[in-house]
NUFI-224647 format. One line per 2 residues: for each residue x, y, z of C-alpha. Coordinates in Angstrom, 1 decimal, always signed. Layout:
N
X:Y:Z  ...
//
This chain:
706
+11.1:+3.4:-25.2  +8.2:+1.2:-24.0
+10.3:-1.9:-24.8  +13.0:-0.8:-22.4
+10.9:+0.6:-19.5  +7.5:-0.9:-19.8
+6.4:-3.2:-17.0  +3.2:-4.6:-18.6
+2.9:-8.1:-20.0  +3.6:-7.2:-23.6
+6.9:-5.2:-23.0  +8.2:-7.9:-20.7
+7.3:-10.6:-23.2  +9.0:-8.6:-26.0
+12.2:-8.3:-24.0  +12.3:-12.0:-23.3
+11.5:-12.8:-26.9  +14.5:-10.7:-28.1
+16.8:-12.5:-25.7  +15.7:-16.0:-26.5
+15.8:-15.2:-30.3  +19.3:-13.9:-30.0
+20.6:-16.8:-28.0  +18.9:-19.5:-30.0
+19.6:-17.9:-33.3  +23.3:-17.3:-32.7
+23.8:-20.9:-31.5  +21.7:-22.4:-34.2
+23.1:-20.5:-37.2  +26.7:-20.5:-35.8
+26.8:-24.2:-35.5  +24.7:-25.1:-38.6
+26.1:-22.7:-41.2  +29.3:-21.5:-39.6
+30.7:-24.9:-38.5  +28.4:-27.4:-40.3
+27.5:-29.1:-37.0  +23.8:-30.0:-37.1
+23.7:-31.9:-33.9  +25.2:-29.0:-31.9
+22.9:-26.6:-33.7  +19.9:-28.6:-32.7
+20.8:-28.7:-29.0  +21.9:-25.1:-28.9
+18.6:-24.1:-30.3  +16.4:-26.2:-28.0
+18.5:-25.4:-24.9  +17.8:-21.7:-25.3
+14.2:-22.3:-26.2  +13.7:-24.7:-23.3
+15.1:-22.5:-20.6  +13.7:-19.2:-21.9
+10.7:-20.0:-24.1  +9.1:-23.0:-22.4
+10.3:-22.2:-18.9  +8.7:-19.3:-17.0
+11.5:-18.4:-14.5  +10.3:-15.3:-12.7
+12.4:-12.2:-12.1  +14.6:-9.8:-14.0
+17.1:-10.8:-16.7  +19.9:-10.9:-14.2
+17.9:-13.1:-11.8  +17.0:-15.5:-14.6
+20.6:-15.6:-15.8  +21.7:-16.6:-12.3
+19.0:-19.4:-12.1  +20.0:-20.7:-15.6
+23.6:-20.7:-14.6  +22.8:-22.8:-11.5
+20.8:-25.4:-13.5  +23.4:-25.8:-16.2
+25.0:-28.9:-14.5  +21.5:-30.4:-14.1
+20.7:-29.7:-17.8  +23.9:-31.5:-18.9
+23.1:-34.4:-16.6  +19.7:-34.7:-18.1
+21.0:-34.8:-21.6  +23.4:-37.5:-20.6
+20.7:-39.6:-19.0  +18.3:-39.1:-21.9
+21.0:-40.3:-24.4  +21.9:-43.4:-22.4
+18.3:-44.5:-21.6  +16.9:-43.9:-25.0
+18.3:-47.0:-26.7  +15.7:-49.3:-25.2
+12.0:-48.3:-24.9  +11.5:-49.8:-21.4
+14.5:-48.0:-20.0  +13.4:-44.7:-21.6
+9.9:-45.1:-20.2  +11.2:-45.9:-16.7
+13.6:-43.0:-16.9  +10.8:-40.7:-18.0
+8.6:-41.7:-15.1  +11.3:-41.3:-12.4
+13.2:-38.3:-13.8  +10.0:-36.6:-14.9
+8.7:-36.9:-11.4  +11.9:-35.7:-9.8
+12.2:-32.6:-12.0  +8.5:-31.7:-11.5
+8.8:-32.3:-7.8  +11.6:-29.7:-7.6
+8.9:-27.1:-7.7  +8.5:-27.6:-4.0
+11.7:-25.6:-3.6  +10.2:-22.4:-4.7
+9.0:-20.4:-7.8  +12.4:-20.3:-9.5
+13.0:-24.0:-9.6  +9.3:-24.5:-10.5
+9.8:-22.1:-13.4  +12.9:-23.9:-14.7
+11.4:-27.4:-14.4  +9.6:-27.5:-17.8
+12.7:-26.5:-19.6  +14.8:-29.1:-17.8
+12.1:-31.7:-18.7  +12.5:-30.8:-22.4
+16.3:-31.2:-22.3  +15.7:-34.7:-21.0
+13.0:-35.4:-23.6  +15.0:-34.3:-26.6
+17.7:-36.9:-26.6  +15.2:-39.7:-25.7
+14.1:-39.9:-29.4  +15.7:-40.9:-32.7
+18.4:-40.8:-33.7  +19.6:-43.1:-31.0
+23.3:-42.1:-31.2  +25.2:-42.4:-27.9
+28.4:-41.7:-29.8  +27.1:-38.1:-30.4
+26.8:-37.4:-26.7  +29.8:-35.0:-26.7
+28.3:-33.0:-29.6  +24.9:-32.9:-27.8
+26.6:-31.6:-24.6  +28.6:-29.0:-26.5
+25.4:-27.7:-28.2  +23.6:-27.6:-24.8
+26.4:-25.8:-23.0  +26.7:-23.3:-25.9
+23.0:-22.6:-26.0  +22.7:-22.1:-22.2
+25.8:-19.9:-22.1  +24.4:-17.7:-24.9
+21.1:-17.5:-23.0  +22.9:-16.5:-19.8
+24.8:-13.7:-21.7  +21.6:-12.5:-23.4
+19.5:-12.5:-20.2  +22.2:-10.6:-18.3
+23.1:-7.9:-20.9  +20.3:-7.4:-23.5
+17.4:-5.0:-22.7  +17.7:-5.0:-18.9
+14.3:-5.1:-17.1  +13.1:-2.2:-15.0
+14.0:-2.4:-11.4  +11.2:-3.8:-9.3
+11.3:-3.4:-5.5  +12.2:-6.7:-3.9
+10.8:-8.2:-0.7  +13.7:-6.9:+1.3
+12.9:-3.3:+0.2  +9.2:-3.8:+1.1
+10.2:-5.2:+4.5  +12.5:-2.2:+5.0
+9.7:+0.2:+4.2  +7.4:-1.7:+6.7
+10.1:-1.4:+9.4  +10.5:+2.3:+8.7
+6.7:+2.7:+9.0  +6.8:+0.9:+12.3
+9.4:+3.3:+13.6  +7.3:+6.2:+12.5
+4.2:+4.8:+14.2  +6.2:+4.2:+17.4
+7.3:+7.8:+17.3  +3.6:+8.9:+17.1
+2.8:+6.6:+20.1  +5.4:+8.4:+22.2
+3.3:+11.5:+22.2  -0.1:+12.0:+23.9
-2.8:+10.6:+23.5  -0.5:+7.6:+22.7
-2.7:+6.1:+20.0  -2.5:+6.2:+16.2
-4.8:+8.5:+14.3  -7.0:+6.9:+11.7
-4.9:+8.1:+8.7  -1.7:+6.8:+10.3
-3.3:+3.4:+11.1  -4.6:+3.1:+7.5
-1.1:+3.8:+6.2  +0.4:+1.2:+8.5
-2.2:-1.4:+7.4  -1.3:-0.7:+3.8
+2.4:-1.2:+4.4  +1.6:-4.5:+6.2
-0.7:-5.7:+3.3  +2.1:-5.0:+0.8
+4.1:-7.8:+2.4  +1.5:-10.4:+1.8
+2.8:-13.0:-0.7  -0.4:-12.7:-2.9
+0.6:-9.0:-3.5  +4.2:-9.7:-4.3
+5.5:-11.0:-7.6  +6.9:-14.6:-7.8
+10.4:-13.3:-8.3  +10.3:-11.2:-5.1
+8.7:-13.8:-2.8  +11.2:-15.4:-0.4
+10.0:-18.9:-0.9  +13.2:-20.9:-1.1
+14.3:-23.4:+1.6  +17.6:-21.7:+2.4
+18.4:-19.8:+5.6  +18.3:-16.3:+4.1
+15.0:-17.0:+2.2  +13.4:-18.4:+5.4
+14.7:-15.5:+7.4  +13.4:-12.9:+4.9
+9.9:-14.6:+4.9  +10.1:-14.5:+8.8
+11.0:-10.8:+8.5  +7.9:-10.0:+6.5
+5.7:-11.8:+9.0  +7.3:-10.1:+11.9
+6.9:-6.7:+10.3  +3.3:-7.3:+9.7
+2.8:-8.4:+13.3  +4.7:-5.4:+14.6
+2.6:-3.0:+12.6  -0.6:-4.7:+13.7
+0.4:-4.5:+17.4  +1.3:-0.8:+17.0
-2.2:-0.2:+15.5  -4.0:-2.0:+18.3
-2.0:-0.8:+21.3  -4.6:+0.1:+24.1
-4.4:+3.6:+25.4  -3.0:+4.2:+28.9
-5.4:+4.2:+31.9  -6.3:+6.3:+33.7
-5.6:+9.6:+31.9  -4.1:+10.4:+28.6
-0.4:+10.1:+29.6  +1.7:+6.9:+29.6
+4.1:+6.0:+32.4  +7.8:+6.6:+32.0
+8.7:+2.9:+31.8  +6.2:+2.5:+29.0
+7.5:+5.5:+27.0  +11.1:+4.2:+27.4
+10.0:+0.8:+25.9  +8.1:+2.4:+23.0
+11.2:+4.6:+22.3  +13.3:+1.5:+22.3
+10.9:-0.2:+19.8  +11.2:+2.9:+17.6
+15.0:+2.7:+17.7  +15.0:-1.0:+17.0
+12.6:-0.7:+14.0  +14.6:+2.2:+12.6
+17.8:+0.2:+12.9  +16.1:-2.8:+11.2
+15.0:-0.6:+8.4  +18.5:+0.7:+7.8
+19.9:-2.9:+8.0  +17.4:-4.1:+5.3
+17.6:-1.0:+3.1  +21.3:-0.1:+3.0
+22.8:-3.1:+4.8  +24.2:-0.8:+7.5
+24.4:-2.3:+11.0  +22.0:-0.8:+13.6
+23.5:+1.9:+15.9  +22.2:+0.0:+19.0
+21.9:-3.7:+19.8  +18.8:-5.4:+20.9
+19.9:-6.0:+24.5  +18.4:-2.8:+25.8
+15.0:-3.6:+24.3  +15.1:-7.2:+25.6
+15.9:-6.0:+29.1  +13.1:-3.5:+29.0
+10.7:-6.2:+27.9  +11.7:-8.5:+30.7
+11.4:-5.7:+33.3  +8.0:-4.6:+32.1
+6.8:-8.3:+32.1  +7.7:-8.5:+35.8
+6.1:-5.3:+36.8  +3.0:-5.9:+38.9
-0.3:-4.4:+37.5  -3.7:-3.9:+39.0
-6.9:-4.2:+37.0  -7.7:-5.5:+33.5
-7.1:-2.2:+31.8  -3.5:-1.7:+32.8
-3.0:-5.4:+32.6  -3.9:-5.7:+29.0
-1.9:-2.6:+28.1  +1.1:-4.0:+29.9
+0.7:-7.3:+28.0  +0.3:-5.5:+24.7
+3.6:-3.6:+25.3  +5.4:-6.8:+26.1
+4.1:-8.4:+22.9  +5.1:-5.2:+21.0
+8.6:-5.5:+22.2  +8.6:-9.2:+21.3
+7.6:-8.4:+17.7  +10.3:-5.8:+17.4
+12.9:-8.2:+18.7  +11.8:-10.9:+16.3
+11.9:-8.5:+13.4  +15.4:-7.4:+14.3
+16.6:-11.0:+14.7  +15.0:-12.3:+11.5
+16.3:-9.3:+9.5  +19.9:-9.9:+10.8
+19.8:-13.5:+9.6  +18.3:-12.5:+6.3
+21.2:-10.1:+5.8  +24.1:-11.9:+7.4
+23.0:-15.6:+7.2  +24.0:-17.8:+10.0
+26.4:-15.1:+11.3  +23.3:-13.1:+12.4
+21.9:-16.1:+14.3  +23.7:-15.4:+17.6
+22.4:-11.8:+17.8  +18.9:-13.0:+16.9
+18.8:-15.6:+19.6  +19.9:-13.4:+22.5
+20.3:-15.0:+25.9  +19.8:-18.7:+26.2
+16.4:-18.3:+27.9  +15.2:-15.9:+25.2
+12.8:-13.0:+25.9  +9.7:-15.1:+25.2
+10.8:-18.3:+23.7  +14.1:-20.1:+23.0
+16.1:-19.7:+19.8  +15.2:-23.3:+18.9
+11.7:-22.1:+18.4  +11.9:-18.7:+16.7
+15.0:-19.1:+14.6  +15.3:-22.8:+14.5
+16.4:-22.8:+10.8  +19.5:-20.7:+11.5
+21.2:-23.7:+13.2  +20.5:-26.1:+10.3
+22.7:-26.8:+7.3  +21.6:-26.2:+3.8
+21.3:-29.9:+3.0  +19.1:-30.5:+6.0
+16.9:-27.4:+5.2  +16.4:-28.7:+1.6
+15.6:-32.1:+3.1  +13.0:-30.6:+5.4
+11.3:-28.9:+2.5  +11.3:-31.9:+0.2
+10.4:-34.4:+2.9  +7.5:-32.3:+4.1
+6.0:-32.4:+0.6  +6.6:-36.1:+0.0
+3.2:-37.8:+0.2  -0.2:-37.8:-1.5
-1.4:-34.8:+0.5  +1.1:-32.4:-1.0
+0.0:-30.6:-4.2  +3.6:-30.6:-5.3
+3.7:-34.3:-5.0  +0.4:-34.7:-6.8
+1.6:-32.5:-9.7  +4.8:-34.4:-10.0
+3.0:-37.8:-10.1  +0.6:-36.5:-12.7
+3.4:-35.1:-15.0  +5.7:-38.1:-14.5
+2.9:-40.6:-15.3  +1.8:-38.7:-18.4
+5.3:-38.4:-19.8  +6.0:-42.1:-19.3
+2.7:-43.0:-21.0  +3.6:-40.7:-23.9
+7.1:-42.2:-24.2  +5.6:-45.7:-24.2
+3.1:-44.8:-27.0  +5.8:-43.1:-29.0
+8.2:-46.0:-28.6  +5.8:-48.9:-29.2
+3.9:-47.3:-32.1  +7.0:-45.6:-33.6
+5.2:-42.3:-33.5  +7.1:-39.9:-35.9
+8.6:-37.0:-34.0  +7.2:-38.4:-30.8
+8.9:-35.9:-28.6  +6.4:-33.4:-29.8
+3.7:-35.5:-28.2  +5.6:-35.4:-24.9
+6.2:-31.6:-25.4  +2.4:-31.3:-25.7
+1.9:-33.3:-22.5  +4.4:-31.0:-20.8
+3.0:-27.7:-21.9  -0.8:-28.5:-21.9
-1.3:-30.6:-18.7  -2.6:-28.5:-15.9
-3.1:-29.1:-12.2  -6.8:-30.2:-12.6
-8.8:-32.0:-15.2  -11.1:-29.0:-15.8
-8.2:-26.7:-16.7  -6.5:-29.3:-18.9
-9.7:-29.8:-20.9  -10.1:-26.0:-21.3
-6.5:-25.7:-22.5  -6.6:-28.6:-25.0
-9.3:-27.1:-27.3  -7.5:-23.8:-28.1
-4.2:-25.6:-28.3  -5.5:-28.0:-30.9
-7.1:-25.2:-32.9  -3.9:-23.2:-32.7
-1.8:-26.2:-33.7  -4.1:-27.0:-36.6
-3.9:-23.5:-37.9  -0.1:-23.4:-37.4
+0.2:-26.8:-39.2  -1.8:-25.5:-42.2
+0.4:-22.4:-42.4  +3.6:-24.5:-42.0
+2.4:-27.0:-44.6  +1.8:-24.2:-47.1
+5.3:-22.7:-46.5  +7.0:-26.1:-46.8
+5.0:-27.0:-50.0  +5.9:-23.7:-51.6
+9.5:-23.4:-50.6  +10.4:-27.0:-51.0
+14.1:-27.5:-50.2  +15.1:-23.9:-50.4
+16.9:-23.7:-47.0  +17.6:-20.0:-47.5
+13.9:-19.2:-47.3  +13.7:-21.0:-43.9
+16.9:-19.4:-42.7  +15.5:-15.9:-43.4
+12.0:-16.6:-42.0  +13.0:-18.3:-38.7
+14.4:-15.4:-36.7  +11.5:-12.9:-37.1
+9.1:-15.9:-36.7  +10.8:-16.8:-33.4
+10.7:-13.2:-32.2  +7.0:-12.9:-32.9
+6.2:-16.4:-31.5  +7.9:-15.8:-28.1
+6.5:-12.3:-27.9  +2.8:-13.1:-28.7
+2.5:-16.6:-27.3  +2.8:-15.6:-23.6
+0.4:-12.7:-24.0  -2.3:-14.1:-26.3
-2.6:-17.5:-24.7  -2.0:-21.2:-25.5
-3.7:-21.2:-28.9  -1.4:-18.5:-30.3
+1.6:-20.1:-28.6  +0.9:-23.5:-30.2
+0.2:-22.1:-33.6  +3.4:-20.0:-33.6
+5.6:-22.7:-32.1  +4.4:-25.1:-34.8
+5.7:-22.7:-37.4  +9.0:-22.3:-35.6
+9.8:-26.0:-35.3  +8.8:-26.6:-38.9
+11.2:-23.8:-40.1  +14.0:-25.1:-37.9
+13.7:-28.8:-38.9  +13.4:-27.8:-42.5
+17.0:-26.5:-42.3  +18.3:-29.6:-40.6
+17.0:-32.2:-43.1  +14.8:-32.3:-46.2
+11.2:-32.3:-45.2  +7.8:-32.1:-46.9
+4.5:-30.5:-46.0  +3.6:-33.8:-44.1
+5.9:-32.6:-41.3  +3.0:-30.2:-40.3
+0.6:-33.1:-40.3  +2.8:-35.1:-38.0
+3.1:-32.1:-35.7  -0.7:-31.9:-35.3
-1.0:-35.7:-34.8  +1.6:-35.6:-32.1
-0.1:-32.7:-30.2  -3.4:-34.5:-30.5
-1.9:-37.7:-29.0  -0.1:-35.7:-26.2
-3.3:-33.8:-25.4  -5.4:-37.0:-25.1
-2.7:-38.6:-22.8  -2.6:-35.4:-20.7
-6.4:-35.4:-20.3  -6.6:-39.1:-19.4
-3.8:-38.8:-16.8  -5.4:-35.7:-15.4
-8.6:-37.6:-14.9  -6.9:-40.4:-13.2
-4.5:-38.5:-10.9  -6.3:-36.0:-8.5
-8.6:-34.6:-11.2  -9.9:-31.7:-9.0
-6.4:-30.4:-8.3  -6.1:-28.3:-5.1
-9.8:-28.0:-4.7  -10.2:-31.1:-2.6
-6.7:-31.0:-1.1  -7.2:-27.5:+0.2
-10.1:-28.5:+2.5  -8.1:-31.4:+3.9
-5.0:-29.2:+4.4  -7.0:-26.5:+6.2
-8.7:-29.2:+8.3  -5.3:-30.6:+9.2
-4.0:-27.1:+10.1  -7.0:-26.4:+12.3
-6.7:-29.7:+14.1  -3.0:-29.1:+14.8
-3.7:-25.6:+15.9  -6.4:-26.9:+18.3
-4.0:-29.4:+19.8  -1.3:-26.7:+20.2
-3.7:-24.3:+21.9  -4.9:-26.9:+24.3
-1.3:-28.0:+25.1  -0.1:-24.4:+25.6
-3.0:-23.5:+27.9  -2.8:-26.7:+29.9
+0.9:-26.0:+30.5  +0.2:-22.4:+31.5
+1.3:-22.7:+35.1  +4.6:-24.5:+34.3
+8.0:-22.8:+34.7  +8.6:-22.9:+31.0
+5.9:-22.7:+28.3  +5.4:-25.5:+25.8
+7.0:-24.7:+22.5  +4.6:-24.6:+19.5
+4.1:-28.0:+17.9  +6.1:-28.6:+14.7
+2.9:-30.1:+13.3  +1.4:-26.6:+13.1
+4.4:-25.3:+11.0  +4.2:-28.3:+8.7
+0.4:-28.1:+8.4  +0.6:-24.4:+7.7
+3.1:-24.9:+4.9  +1.0:-27.6:+3.3
-2.2:-25.5:+3.5  -0.4:-22.4:+2.1
+1.0:-24.3:-0.8  -2.4:-25.8:-1.6
-4.0:-22.4:-1.3  -1.4:-20.9:-3.7
-2.2:-23.5:-6.3  -6.0:-23.2:-5.7
-5.8:-19.5:-6.5  -4.4:-20.3:-10.0
-6.9:-23.0:-10.9  -10.2:-22.7:-12.7
-12.5:-24.4:-10.3  -15.6:-26.3:-11.4
-17.9:-26.2:-9.7  -17.0:-22.8:-8.2
-16.1:-22.7:-4.6  -18.9:-21.8:-2.2
-18.9:-18.2:-1.1  -18.6:-19.2:+2.6
-15.2:-20.8:+2.2  -12.8:-18.4:+3.9
-9.5:-20.2:+3.5  -7.4:-17.1:+4.2
-8.9:-16.8:+7.6  -7.7:-20.3:+8.4
-4.2:-19.4:+7.3  -4.1:-16.3:+9.6
-5.3:-18.5:+12.4  -2.3:-20.8:+11.9
+0.0:-17.8:+12.1  -1.8:-16.5:+15.2
-1.3:-19.9:+16.9  +2.4:-19.9:+16.1
+2.9:-16.3:+17.4  +1.0:-16.8:+20.6
+1.0:-19.2:+23.5  +4.5:-18.3:+24.6
+4.6:-17.3:+28.3  +6.9:-14.3:+28.8
+9.1:-14.1:+31.9  +7.7:-12.7:+35.1
+5.7:-13.8:+38.2  +4.1:-17.2:+37.7
+0.3:-17.4:+37.5  -1.8:-18.5:+40.5
-4.3:-21.4:+40.5  -7.3:-19.1:+39.7
-5.5:-17.6:+36.6  -4.5:-21.1:+35.5
-8.1:-22.4:+35.7  -9.4:-19.4:+33.7
-6.8:-19.8:+31.0  -7.2:-23.6:+30.7
-11.0:-23.3:+30.4  -10.8:-20.6:+27.8
-8.1:-22.5:+25.9  -10.3:-25.7:+25.9
-13.2:-23.6:+24.5  -11.0:-22.1:+21.7
-9.6:-25.6:+20.8  -13.1:-27.0:+20.5
-14.0:-24.1:+18.2  -11.0:-24.8:+16.0
-11.9:-28.5:+15.8  -15.5:-27.5:+14.8
-14.1:-25.3:+12.0  -11.8:-28.2:+10.9
-14.8:-30.5:+10.6  -16.6:-27.8:+8.5
-13.6:-27.3:+6.2  -13.5:-30.9:+5.2
-16.8:-32.6:+6.1  -16.2:-35.6:+3.7
-13.0:-36.7:+5.5  -13.9:-35.4:+9.0
-13.0:-37.7:+11.8  -15.0:-37.6:+15.1
-18.1:-35.6:+15.8  -19.1:-32.9:+13.3
-19.7:-30.6:+16.3  -16.9:-31.3:+18.7
-17.4:-28.2:+20.9  -19.8:-25.5:+22.0
-20.5:-22.6:+19.7  -21.9:-20.3:+22.5
-20.2:-17.3:+24.2  -16.6:-17.8:+25.2
-16.1:-18.6:+28.9  -14.0:-15.5:+29.3
-13.8:-14.6:+33.0  -11.8:-11.7:+34.5
-8.9:-12.7:+36.7  -8.2:-11.4:+40.1
-7.1:-7.7:+40.5  -3.6:-8.7:+41.3
-3.2:-11.1:+38.3  +0.4:-11.2:+36.9
+1.1:-9.8:+33.4  +1.5:-13.3:+32.0
-2.3:-13.8:+32.6  -3.2:-10.9:+30.4
-0.8:-12.0:+27.7  -2.5:-15.4:+27.5
-5.9:-13.9:+27.5  -5.1:-11.4:+24.8
-3.9:-14.3:+22.6  -7.0:-16.3:+23.3
-9.1:-13.3:+22.5  -7.5:-13.0:+19.1
-8.1:-16.7:+18.4  -11.7:-16.3:+19.5
-12.1:-13.6:+16.8  -10.6:-16.1:+14.4
-13.0:-18.8:+15.4  -15.9:-16.4:+14.9
-14.7:-15.6:+11.4  -14.4:-19.3:+10.6
-17.9:-20.0:+12.0  -19.5:-17.2:+10.0
-17.6:-18.1:+6.8  -16.7:-14.4:+6.3
-15.5:-12.9:+3.0  -12.0:-14.2:+2.1
-9.3:-11.9:+3.3  -11.1:-10.5:+6.4
-9.3:-12.9:+8.6  -6.3:-10.5:+8.5
-8.4:-8.0:+10.5  -7.8:-10.0:+13.7
-4.1:-9.8:+13.4  -4.0:-6.5:+15.3
-4.8:-8.3:+18.5  -2.6:-11.3:+18.0
//
């Protein structure tokens, strides 16, 4: 029962072990003993093992089956290229460098391509070694296709995984919670009780990527994936603004116009929850909420209390509109873009800003994602260079020195090389110990059984089942030991072997480990540790420039759109931070480094700085906002210098660290003044967190005022 319904690491590994064993075993034994086709048997076995045993594609069996089906053409192309380029060593080495880099670089497209990349690398490595037989290309392709199809069938039908709520369901729950909070705010005293606020905060935190499994994260470059990620951010922002909505002044009752807007927010959030949950279209469109937002933004206010509440209500409506629009695109694709954009002027910003990705084609979106990560400052680019270089060196050593079974050395490079040198060194030791023990055990079996193929045929299936079940759970040492036994039992059925095969296996893993360590020391040995500081500094510099530009243009008829540099810098910083969290850092990071606060600052900059429609500000309001914006920008530049002091450009203290020059505006200030001041207040809280180096994660606390 636990095998079918368990969600822990062991039941999940056991289910996957059953699937890969069935797919690899049926293909291998069917071709080898049923049809007497050893070439097809070899490729059927390794195709299934590559894409299920070596790869770590996240998600359920159905999700993995879909990913494997999509990469089947690429798998066949890699087998063809590996066969053609293997005849000459220089061509094989050059191909390994280029193709190894390209396949590894595909991880920039999201967790599923990243999970499939090691298996695709193996399918290119396998035909790159003897026998060099281009005339068997058809047989190799037949075995590859058969192994992949069997794996797809096994993943889709055998031992289905328990259903895990996806990101869409989490966003629907957050939208439903926002509707419930809005309903509470409709009643006096028009504030959320502590228990309701805590529940809303928990729903918002559940949408953070760090709390969501890789399979559920909307990390792809496509329109729907981008829109779903946008939906999660909008839901978190809406919940934060509901929590921090100022109470009405004076007295405990809100005005009728305010109540109508809050009710419209509730209806919009409820409709969004239904759209995300059941796919049912909302009962009302967003035109009414958009009109109410514009009307409230143009309503004169007197005094800072009513002014800040009015601005908070306008921003509340804005978050609900963006949530509705992003959810529509996530569900309907580009067909939902027209509803999301609204009128050409937009409620707060034009459609080219908020939903820019909906107007782009899939090729261009992929190009944006890959081009943004092309360069030495991208951790995806660094990892791809490291892997491509190590594979090319291993192929050169195997070709020039005629290393027997040299593809095992390349497989060791592929499976043992980590994103920093410290982790690679820590991995190699247990891997070599495991390989040595596995080689001793395999040598004993080969010496005792000799050429008795029946023994190997009987032992291989349970050995595969145990290896692919225990390896992912017990670590790299167990994985290498068991895989050594598996490959020895498989090769013993393909051709006569002696106990020396186990010795060769250990030698190859040793060579591959040394190559991986050397390349790891030469190519960005500290992994994301150094890159994260640079990326955060770049993000804060871009944010500072954007804040200064937005506040300098505060008095213009149309606000300046957020700089694309902020989006790009935020994406680079978040990818570096994601890798940083998986690395074993040495020396350990200082406790004052609050990288998450910097990420939230980037989101706050993107979400603010848009001037809503309404009466234009006067000269006094413009002066206050510009002075305040310049102070915030200086604080962000100071934080950027602190994040990366080694590569800091300019003065290390580019701005004052004293109290913010926050001055109240005139009593008759328009609503846009209070909107800008609320945004700068939120960024001031972010700057204070960055200056103090608060505990990681506390940067999210300022989101309620963004």
